[in-house]
C-alpha positions in Angstrom: 10.5 69.7 -49.5 8.9 66.9 -47.6 7.8 65.5 -44.3 7.9 62.6 -41.9 6.4 59.5 -43.7 2.9 59.2 -42.3 2.4 56.2 -39.9 0.2 53.5 -41.4 -0.8 50.0 -40.5 -0.8 49.0 -44.2 2.0 48.5 -46.6 3.3 51.7 -48.2 2.0 52.6 -51.6 4.4 51.4 -54.2 6.3 54.0 -56.2 4.4 55.4 -59.1 6.2 57.6 -61.7 4.5 60.9 -62.5 1.9 60.9 -65.3 3.1 61.0 -68.9 3.3 64.4 -70.8 0.2 65.6 -72.6 0.2 65.4 -76.3 -2.3 68.2 -76.9 -4.3 70.8 -75.1 -8.0 70.8 -75.9 -9.3 74.2 -76.8 -13.1 74.6 -76.9 -14.8 76.2 -79.9 -14.6 79.9 -79.7 -12.0 79.8 -77.0 -8.3 80.8 -77.2 -7.2 79.3 -73.9 -7.2 75.5 -73.5 -9.4 74.2 -70.6 -10.4 77.7 -69.4 -13.5 79.1 -67.8 -15.7 81.5 -69.6 -13.9 84.4 -67.8 -10.6 83.6 -69.5 -11.2 81.6 -72.6 -11.1 84.8 -74.8 -7.4 85.2 -73.9 -7.5 88.7 -72.5 -4.7 89.5 -70.1 -7.0 89.8 -67.1 -10.3 88.0 -66.2 -13.1 90.5 -66.5 -16.1 88.5 -65.1 -16.6 86.7 -61.8 -16.3 82.9 -61.7 -18.1 80.6 -59.2 -15.1 78.2 -58.8 -15.8 74.8 -57.1 -12.4 74.3 -55.6 -8.8 75.3 -55.5 -5.8 73.2 -56.9 -2.6 73.9 -54.8 0.3 72.9 -57.1 3.6 71.8 -55.4 7.0 70.7 -56.7 7.1 67.6 -54.5 10.0 65.9 -52.7 11.0 62.5 -51.2 9.8 61.4 -47.8 12.3 58.7 -47.1 15.7 57.2 -48.2 13.9 54.7 -50.7 12.2 57.6 -52.4 15.3 59.7 -53.2 16.5 58.1 -56.5 12.9 57.6 -57.9 12.1 61.1 -57.0 15.3 62.4 -58.8 14.4 60.3 -61.8 11.1 62.2 -62.0 12.8 65.5 -61.6 15.2 64.7 -64.5 12.7 62.7 -66.6 13.6 62.5 -70.2 17.2 63.4 -69.9 18.7 59.9 -69.4 20.8 60.8 -66.3 22.2 57.6 -64.9 21.5 56.7 -61.2 25.3 57.1 -60.4 25.1 60.8 -61.3 21.8 61.2 -59.5 23.5 60.0 -56.3 25.8 63.1 -56.5 22.7 65.2 -55.7 21.0 62.5 -53.5 23.5 63.0 -50.8 21.9 66.4 -50.0 18.6 64.5 -49.3 20.3 61.6 -47.5 22.0 64.1 -45.2 18.5 64.8 -43.9 17.4 61.2 -43.8 16.1 61.2 -47.4 13.4 63.6 -46.4 12.9 67.0 -47.9 10.5 69.3 -45.9 8.5 70.5 -48.9 5.6 68.1 -48.7 5.1 68.7 -44.9 5.2 72.5 -45.6 2.6 72.1 -48.3 0.4 70.0 -46.0 0.7 72.8 -43.5 0.0 75.5 -46.2 -3.1 73.6 -47.4 -4.4 73.3 -43.8 -3.8 77.1 -43.3 -5.5 77.9 -46.6 -8.4 75.7 -45.6 -8.8 77.6 -42.4 -8.5 81.1 -43.9 -11.0 80.1 -46.7 -13.5 78.8 -44.1 -13.0 81.9 -42.0 -14.1 84.0 -45.0 -17.0 81.8 -45.8 -15.9 81.1 -49.3 -16.7 77.4 -49.2 -13.9 76.2 -51.5 -12.0 73.0 -50.7 -8.3 72.9 -51.4 -6.8 69.9 -53.2 -3.0 69.5 -53.2 -0.9 67.8 -55.9 2.8 67.7 -56.9 4.8 67.7 -60.1 7.4 65.2 -59.0 6.2 63.1 -56.2 3.0 61.8 -54.7 0.3 63.1 -54.5 0.6 64.1 -58.2 -1.4 66.8 -59.7 -3.5 64.2 -61.6 -4.2 62.6 -58.2 -5.6 65.8 -56.8 -7.6 66.6 -60.0 -9.1 63.1 -60.1 -10.1 63.2 -56.4 -11.6 66.7 -56.8 -13.6 65.5 -59.9 -14.8 62.4 -58.0 -16.0 64.7 -55.2 -18.1 66.5 -57.8 -16.1 69.6 -58.7 -15.7 70.9 -62.2 -14.3 74.5 -62.1 -10.9 75.0 -60.5 -8.6 77.9 -59.7 -5.1 76.8 -59.4 -2.2 78.3 -57.2 1.4 77.3 -57.9 3.8 77.4 -54.9 6.0 79.7 -56.8 5.7 83.5 -57.2 7.8 84.4 -60.3 7.6 84.1 -64.1 9.9 81.5 -65.7 9.6 78.1 -67.3 10.1 76.1 -64.1 8.2 78.5 -61.8 5.2 79.2 -63.9 4.8 77.6 -67.3 5.9 74.2 -66.1 3.0 74.2 -63.6 0.7 75.0 -66.5 2.1 72.0 -68.4 1.5 69.9 -65.2 -2.2 70.8 -65.4 -2.3 69.8 -69.1 -0.6 66.5 -68.2 -3.1 66.0 -65.4 -6.2 66.5 -67.5 -4.8 64.1 -70.1 -3.8 61.5 -67.5 -7.3 61.6 -66.0 -9.1 61.8 -69.5 -10.9 64.9 -68.3 -10.0 67.2 -71.1 -13.6 68.1 -71.7 -14.8 67.5 -68.1 -13.1 70.3 -66.2 -12.3 74.0 -66.5 -9.0 75.3 -64.8 -7.8 78.8 -64.4 -4.7 80.1 -62.4 -4.0 83.0 -60.2 -1.5 85.6 -61.4 2.2 85.2 -60.4 2.2 87.0 -57.1 5.8 88.1 -56.7 4.9 91.6 -55.8 1.7 90.9 -53.8 1.9 92.5 -50.3 1.1 89.1 -48.8 4.2 87.6 -50.4 6.6 90.5 -50.0 5.6 91.5 -46.5 7.1 88.5 -44.7 10.4 89.0 -46.4 10.4 92.7 -45.5 9.8 91.7 -41.9 12.6 89.2 -42.0 15.1 91.7 -43.4 14.2 94.3 -40.9 14.7 91.9 -38.0 18.1 90.7 -39.4 19.4 94.2 -39.9 18.2 95.2 -36.4 19.9 92.2 -34.9 23.2 92.9 -36.6 22.9 96.6 -35.7 22.5 95.6 -32.1 25.7 93.5 -32.3 27.6 96.6 -33.3 27.6 96.3 -37.1 27.3 99.4 -39.2 24.5 98.3 -41.6 25.3 101.0 -44.1 28.9 99.9 -44.8 29.6 96.5 -43.0 26.5 94.5 -43.9 25.5 93.3 -47.4 22.0 92.0 -48.0 22.0 89.1 -50.5 18.6 88.3 -52.1 18.9 84.7 -53.3 16.9 82.8 -55.8 17.3 79.7 -57.9 19.6 80.0 -60.9 18.2 79.1 -64.3 19.8 79.0 -67.7 20.4 82.4 -69.2 18.5 81.4 -72.3 15.4 80.4 -70.3 15.6 83.6 -68.2 15.8 85.7 -71.3 12.6 84.0 -72.5 10.7 84.5 -69.2 7.6 86.6 -69.4 6.0 87.7 -72.7 8.4 88.6 -75.5 6.7 91.9 -76.1 7.4 93.2 -72.6 11.1 93.6 -73.5 12.5 93.5 -69.9 16.1 93.1 -71.0 18.7 90.4 -70.1 17.2 87.9 -67.7 13.6 88.7 -68.8 10.8 88.9 -66.3 12.5 86.4 -63.9 15.4 88.8 -63.1 13.4 91.9 -63.4 10.8 90.7 -60.9 13.3 89.7 -58.3 15.2 92.9 -58.7 12.0 94.9 -58.4 10.9 93.2 -55.2 14.4 93.4 -53.6 14.5 97.2 -54.4 11.0 97.7 -53.0 11.9 95.8 -49.7 15.0 97.9 -49.2 13.0 101.1 -50.0 10.2 100.2 -47.6 12.8 99.7 -44.9 14.5 103.0 -45.6 17.8 101.1 -45.4 21.0 102.2 -47.0 22.6 98.8 -46.6 24.2 97.6 -49.9 22.3 94.8 -51.5 22.4 92.6 -54.6 20.4 89.7 -56.2 22.3 86.4 -56.2 21.6 82.9 -57.5 22.0 79.4 -56.1 21.4 75.7 -56.9 22.6 75.7 -60.5 22.8 72.4 -62.2 23.5 71.2 -65.8 26.6 71.2 -68.0 29.2 73.9 -67.1 29.2 75.0 -70.8 25.6 76.2 -70.5 25.5 79.8 -69.1 23.3 80.1 -66.0 22.4 83.3 -64.1 25.1 84.6 -61.8 26.6 85.5 -59.4 26.3 82.4 -57.3 25.6 83.3 -53.6 29.0 81.8 -52.6 30.9 83.6 -55.3 29.2 86.8 -54.3 30.3 86.4 -50.7 33.9 85.8 -51.8 34.0 89.5 -53.0 32.6 91.1 -49.8 35.6 91.1 -47.3 37.6 93.2 -49.7 34.7 95.7 -49.7 34.8 96.0 -46.0 31.8 93.8 -45.3 31.7 91.9 -42.0 28.2 90.4 -42.2 25.6 89.2 -44.6 21.8 88.9 -44.6 20.8 86.1 -46.8 17.2 86.4 -48.1 15.7 83.4 -49.8 13.6 85.7 -52.0 12.8 83.1 -54.7 11.3 80.5 -52.3 8.0 80.2 -50.5 9.2 77.6 -48.0 12.3 75.9 -46.6 12.8 73.2 -49.1 16.1 71.4 -49.9 17.6 74.2 -51.9 17.3 76.4 -48.8 18.3 73.8 -46.2 21.4 72.7 -48.2 22.4 75.5 -50.5 21.8 78.3 -48.1 21.7 76.9 -44.5 24.6 74.4 -45.2 26.9 75.5 -48.0 26.4 79.3 -47.9 26.8 79.3 -44.1 30.1 77.3 -44.5 31.3 79.8 -47.0 30.4 82.8 -44.7 32.3 81.2 -41.8 35.4 80.5 -43.8 35.4 84.2 -45.0 34.9 85.4 -41.4 31.5 86.9 -42.2 28.6 86.8 -39.7 25.6 85.4 -41.6 21.8 85.6 -40.8 19.3 83.8 -43.0 15.9 85.2 -43.0 12.6 83.1 -43.0 10.6 82.1 -46.1 6.8 83.0 -46.1 5.8 79.3 -45.3 2.6 79.7 -43.4 3.1 83.3 -42.3 -0.5 84.8 -41.7 0.1 87.6 -44.2 1.2 85.1 -46.9 -1.7 82.8 -46.3 -4.2 85.8 -46.3 -2.5 87.1 -49.5 -3.1 83.8 -51.3 -6.8 83.8 -50.4 -6.9 87.5 -51.4 -5.8 86.3 -54.9 -8.6 83.7 -54.8 -11.2 86.4 -54.0 -9.7 88.6 -56.7 -10.8 86.0 -59.2 -14.1 85.2 -57.6 -15.0 88.8 -57.9 -13.1 89.7 -61.1 -11.4 92.6 -59.4 -10.3 95.2 -62.1 -6.4 95.3 -62.6 -6.2 98.9 -61.3 -7.6 97.7 -57.9 -5.3 94.7 -57.5 -2.6 95.0 -54.8 0.9 95.1 -56.1 4.1 96.6 -54.9 6.2 97.2 -58.0 5.7 98.9 -61.3 5.8 95.5 -63.0 2.5 94.3 -61.4 -0.1 93.2 -61.3 1.0 90.4 -63.6 -1.3 88.6 -66.0 -4.1 86.2 -65.2 -3.7 84.6 -68.7 -0.2 83.9 -69.8 0.6 85.5 -73.1 1.7 83.9 -76.4 5.4 83.0 -76.3 5.7 83.3 -72.5 8.4 81.4 -70.6 9.6 79.0 -73.3 12.0 76.3 -72.3 14.8 76.5 -74.9 15.6 72.7 -74.7 12.0 71.5 -74.8 10.2 74.2 -76.7 6.5 74.8 -76.2 4.6 71.8 -74.7 0.8 71.7 -74.1 -0.2 73.9 -71.2 -3.4 75.3 -69.7 -4.1 78.9 -68.4 -2.4 80.7 -71.2 -2.7 81.5 -74.9 -1.7 78.7 -77.2 1.6 79.0 -79.0 
């Protein structure tokens, strides 16, 4: 989740903790959505009128960029939980293994550059400002810079495709925090693009990767219909939060929208490939006390069951991730690969979308969708669950521990 520390002839910027939480979200008179443009302030699920946005806000998770950053970064990630530094060091060794650097910031720099190029090629004239939740530059930094540059109407894109607290609502809370930290509650308007889990630009690179992996294993003599299992991996979250993902009225069953969206995309990928290889959705990177149930099975536990089923190889697909951040490098490329080797399984890990041309083009398609107010029936989507909402619905993606905090781009609770 990070990059090489940029060379500089000046002293490095001292650590700044992320901005404080917002205490309220300002809702304009006659509007049901805090900080929204005229196209979304009524709170309808989809924007129905074009908006001449001034700029794009690219929202990232953030990551450390050197050994000295690791513990301050982890304090940000776990802010408010009072976890002592000694326990944080138990996680820090993942980052220290890679020199204290997570690749996510560098990936987001590359994604920003790719978006800038694609936007320019289409003549849209929208600058992209990048800010993080947990490390510099923070969302508030990006918003302040964009405001100082004269921009007032923003369309935000989170570097996460699915519906859940941590992958959608928390980014909306980041926006509320940013407008409070900058005192711009009444000075800017901010919308967001819809969760893009089933947009062709996001799904296509995964389909391409699974096809290549299965072809490779078939060329090595594996029977892909009986000897290869495809494991679609995503970040585990507490069961209670998963059940609360998506609007309550959608009634998507255990695991809520988060599980349903992943399963639907995985099924679509295998269907598009015409493959009869067995597959399942698995989870990774759980944290927190063991007495709290999290989504299962863990990717490593799932692999333990495969030799008895006659499997000799696995394709590991990081379906929940847009780039190769630490959870991919450590939990999949290190721990899961070690598990596969111990079990005698040949393992192939497919790429994340990163800056794949189809993914970059898809994100700009989502921008144009909102510039033109494309009707929902005309919006590209590859599952029956889509297209997802522009405006998050009441009660969507509650965090059981924290409850509903101030957030933008959704109906107020």
